[in-house]
C-alpha positions as CSV (number, residue, x, y, z in Angstrom):
1,M,0.4,3.4,3.2
2,P,-2.0,0.8,4.7
3,Q,-1.5,-2.7,3.2
4,V,-4.4,-4.7,1.8
5,P,-4.4,-8.3,2.9
6,E,-3.6,-11.1,0.5
7,I,-5.6,-14.3,0.1
8,D,-4.6,-17.6,-1.5
9,V,-7.7,-19.0,-3.2
10,R,-8.3,-22.0,-5.3
11,L,-11.8,-22.1,-6.7
12,N,-13.7,-25.0,-8.1
13,A,-15.7,-24.6,-11.3
14,E,-18.9,-23.7,-9.5
15,E,-17.2,-21.0,-7.4
16,D,-15.3,-19.7,-10.4
17,K,-18.5,-19.2,-12.3
18,L,-20.0,-17.2,-9.4
19,V,-17.0,-15.0,-9.3
20,R,-16.9,-14.3,-13.0
21,A,-20.7,-13.5,-13.0
22,N,-20.4,-11.0,-10.2
23,G,-17.2,-9.1,-10.9
24,G,-19.3,-6.1,-11.7
25,L,-21.0,-6.2,-8.3
26,A,-17.6,-6.2,-6.6
27,L,-16.4,-3.2,-8.6
28,K,-19.6,-1.3,-7.9
29,L,-19.4,-1.8,-4.2
30,A,-15.7,-0.9,-4.2
31,N,-16.5,2.4,-5.8
32,E,-19.4,3.1,-3.4
33,S,-17.3,2.2,-0.4
34,R,-14.4,4.4,-1.3
35,S,-16.6,7.4,-2.0
36,R,-18.0,7.2,1.5
37,S,-14.7,6.6,3.3
38,I,-12.0,9.0,4.4
39,N,-9.4,6.3,4.8
40,A,-6.3,6.7,2.6
41,L,-6.7,3.7,0.3
42,A,-6.2,4.0,-3.5
43,Q,-9.0,2.8,-5.8
44,D,-7.2,-0.3,-6.9
45,E,-6.7,-1.3,-3.2
46,V,-10.4,-1.0,-2.4
47,V,-11.2,-3.0,-5.6
48,Q,-8.8,-5.7,-4.3
49,L,-10.6,-5.8,-1.0
50,A,-13.9,-6.1,-2.8
51,Y,-12.7,-9.1,-4.8
52,I,-11.3,-10.7,-1.7
53,G,-14.8,-10.5,-0.3
54,L,-16.2,-11.9,-3.5
55,L,-13.8,-14.8,-3.5
56,K,-14.7,-15.6,0.1
57,A,-18.4,-15.4,-0.7
58,A,-18.0,-17.8,-3.6
59,Q,-16.3,-20.3,-1.3
60,G,-18.9,-19.9,1.4
61,Y,-22.1,-19.9,-0.7
62,R,-22.7,-23.6,-1.0
63,P,-22.1,-24.3,2.7
64,Y,-24.3,-21.4,3.6
65,G,-27.1,-22.6,1.2
66,E,-27.0,-26.1,2.5
67,K,-27.1,-24.9,6.1
68,N,-30.1,-22.8,5.4
69,G,-32.1,-25.3,3.3
70,Y,-31.6,-23.9,-0.2
71,S,-32.4,-26.3,-3.0
72,E,-29.6,-27.9,-5.0
73,E,-30.9,-26.0,-8.0
74,S,-30.7,-22.6,-6.4
75,I,-27.3,-23.3,-5.0
76,A,-25.9,-24.5,-8.3
77,S,-27.4,-21.6,-10.2
78,G,-26.3,-19.0,-7.7
79,E,-29.9,-17.7,-7.5
80,Y,-29.4,-15.9,-4.2
81,F,-25.6,-15.4,-4.4
82,S,-25.6,-11.6,-5.2
83,V,-27.4,-10.9,-1.9
84,F,-25.0,-13.2,0.0
85,A,-22.0,-11.8,-1.8
86,R,-22.9,-8.2,-1.1
87,K,-22.8,-8.7,2.6
88,R,-19.4,-10.5,2.4
89,I,-17.9,-7.8,0.1
90,L,-19.0,-4.9,2.2
91,G,-18.0,-6.7,5.4
92,T,-14.5,-7.4,4.0
93,I,-14.0,-3.7,3.1
94,A,-15.5,-2.4,6.3
95,D,-13.3,-4.8,8.4
96,H,-10.2,-3.5,6.7
97,F,-11.2,0.1,7.1
98,R,-11.8,-0.4,10.8
99,S,-8.4,-2.1,11.2
100,I,-6.5,1.0,9.8
101,D,-8.8,3.6,11.3
102,H,-6.9,6.1,13.5
103,V,-10.1,7.6,14.8
104,P,-11.9,6.4,18.0
105,K,-15.6,5.6,17.5
106,W,-16.9,8.4,19.7
107,V,-14.8,10.9,17.6
108,R,-16.1,9.6,14.3
109,R,-19.7,9.7,15.6
110,T,-19.3,13.3,16.6
111,Y,-17.6,14.1,13.3
112,K,-20.6,12.6,11.5
113,Q,-23.0,14.7,13.5
114,I,-21.0,17.8,12.7
115,M,-21.2,17.0,9.0
116,L,-24.9,16.2,9.1
117,S,-25.5,19.5,10.9
118,G,-24.4,21.4,7.8
119,Y,-20.7,22.1,8.2
120,K,-19.8,21.2,4.6
121,E,-22.6,23.5,3.4
122,G,-21.1,26.4,5.2
123,R,-23.3,26.5,8.3
124,P,-21.5,28.7,11.0
125,V,-19.6,26.6,13.6
126,P,-21.2,28.5,16.5
127,E,-24.7,27.3,15.4
128,I,-23.5,23.7,15.1
129,A,-21.8,24.0,18.5
130,D,-25.0,25.2,20.1
131,E,-27.1,22.4,18.5
132,L,-24.7,19.6,19.4
133,E,-23.8,21.1,22.8
134,V,-20.1,20.9,22.0
135,S,-17.6,23.8,22.2
136,E,-16.5,25.4,19.0
137,E,-12.9,24.5,19.9
138,K,-13.8,20.8,20.3
139,I,-15.6,20.8,16.9
140,M,-12.6,22.2,15.1
141,E,-10.3,19.8,16.9
142,I,-12.4,16.8,15.9
143,I,-12.5,18.0,12.3
144,R,-8.7,18.4,12.2
145,Y,-8.2,15.1,13.8
146,V,-10.4,13.2,11.3
147,E,-9.5,15.0,8.1
148,H,-5.7,15.5,8.9
149,P,-4.7,12.5,11.0
150,P,-1.3,12.5,12.8
151,V,-0.3,9.1,11.3
152,S,2.5,8.4,13.8
153,V,4.9,10.0,16.2
154,D,7.7,9.6,13.7
155,S,5.9,11.9,11.2
156,L,4.5,14.6,13.5
157,A,7.1,17.2,13.1
158,E,8.0,16.6,9.5
159,A,4.3,16.5,8.3
160,E,3.2,19.6,10.2
161,Y,6.2,21.9,10.4
162,S,8.5,21.2,7.4
163,S,9.8,24.2,5.4
164,K,11.7,24.8,2.2
165,Q,14.0,27.2,4.2
166,D,16.6,25.0,5.7
167,V,17.5,27.2,8.6
168,F,13.9,27.9,9.6
169,A,13.0,24.3,9.2
170,S,15.9,23.3,11.5
171,V,14.6,25.7,14.2
172,L,11.1,24.3,13.9
173,M,12.3,20.7,14.0
174,N,14.3,21.4,17.2
175,S,11.3,23.0,18.7
176,A,9.1,20.1,17.7
177,Q,11.5,17.6,19.2
178,A,11.6,19.6,22.5
179,A,7.8,19.6,22.5
180,L,7.7,15.9,22.0
181,V,9.9,15.4,25.1
182,A,7.9,17.9,27.1
183,G,4.6,16.3,26.0
184,W,5.7,12.9,27.2
185,D,4.6,13.8,30.8
186,L,1.1,14.7,29.5
187,L,0.5,11.1,28.5
188,T,-1.0,8.5,30.9
189,E,1.2,5.6,32.0
190,R,-0.7,3.3,29.6
191,Q,-0.2,5.7,26.7
192,Q,3.5,6.0,27.4
193,V,3.9,2.2,27.4
194,I,2.0,1.8,24.2
195,V,4.0,4.6,22.4
196,A,7.3,3.2,23.7
197,L,6.5,-0.4,22.6
198,K,5.4,0.8,19.1
199,Y,8.1,3.3,18.3
200,F,11.1,2.1,20.4
201,E,10.5,-1.6,20.3
202,G,8.9,-1.6,16.8
203,E,5.9,-3.8,17.9
204,D,2.6,-3.8,16.1
205,F,-0.8,-3.2,17.7
206,Q,-1.7,-6.9,17.8
207,T,1.5,-7.8,19.7
208,I,1.1,-4.9,22.1
209,S,-2.5,-5.9,22.8
210,E,-1.4,-9.4,23.7
211,E,1.4,-8.1,26.0
212,L,-0.9,-5.7,27.8
213,G,-3.9,-8.0,27.9
214,M,-6.0,-5.3,26.1
215,S,-8.1,-5.5,22.9
216,T,-6.4,-4.3,19.8
217,Y,-9.1,-1.6,19.5
218,L,-8.3,-0.2,23.0
219,V,-4.6,-0.2,22.1
220,Q,-5.3,1.7,18.9
221,Q,-7.5,4.1,20.7
222,A,-4.9,4.9,23.4
223,H,-2.3,5.3,20.7
224,S,-4.4,7.7,18.7
225,E,-5.2,9.8,21.7
226,A,-1.5,9.9,22.7
227,V,-0.4,10.9,19.2
228,L,-3.1,13.6,19.0
229,L,-2.1,15.0,22.4
230,L,1.6,15.1,21.3
231,H,0.5,16.7,18.0
232,E,-1.4,19.4,19.7
233,N,1.4,20.1,22.2
234,I,3.8,20.5,19.3
235,R,1.4,22.9,17.5
236,Q,1.1,25.0,20.7
237,Q,4.8,25.0,21.4
238,I,5.6,26.0,17.8
239,S,3.0,28.8,17.7
240,E,4.6,30.3,20.8
241,Q,8.1,30.5,19.2
């Protein structure tokens, strides 16, 4: 489960007043953000993120107001605080969602186009494929990837191929492990390095990005593509058993 960051905040009286007066705003934005997101965060976790954003906004409002020429009266009264806080709250939630997002941006953009093209309303996939000039197979692959993410290499076989029948499950698990080994050669050298560092060395994405001289986003993207490739290889190998 993704972890929500913690923040150690000591508010002065002015900042505390702003937070207390705008708690409802934070809750409202948390509810709206969670309803629009597919990330696996519980409601209380999104609310926590919203309040972190609110606390940061309260601390930053006076410096922001002074920098932008607000009058002392408007700063002290928090006249424009809700507008300022809204941006900080939504930004805090969005930043965290992006940090845990397994989906590359181009995949999410295509997924959004698929949904806007009427997929949820039952429009036939062939029609959507023609409109977007994407193959039907690619559309279904993108939908599976976004809505049923392969969280990690560790969980691939268990999540997809577990069974209540011990013998059958054992056969599937052995096949899945063999598919993982076979699928290794399908990865690029960079993907192999990233997967090895994460699952054999136990390093996080930030550490890997520093070691490889890559941005964290590119590391996460390469990892996601590698896991998806392994996932599909396992699916294919199992279906042929």
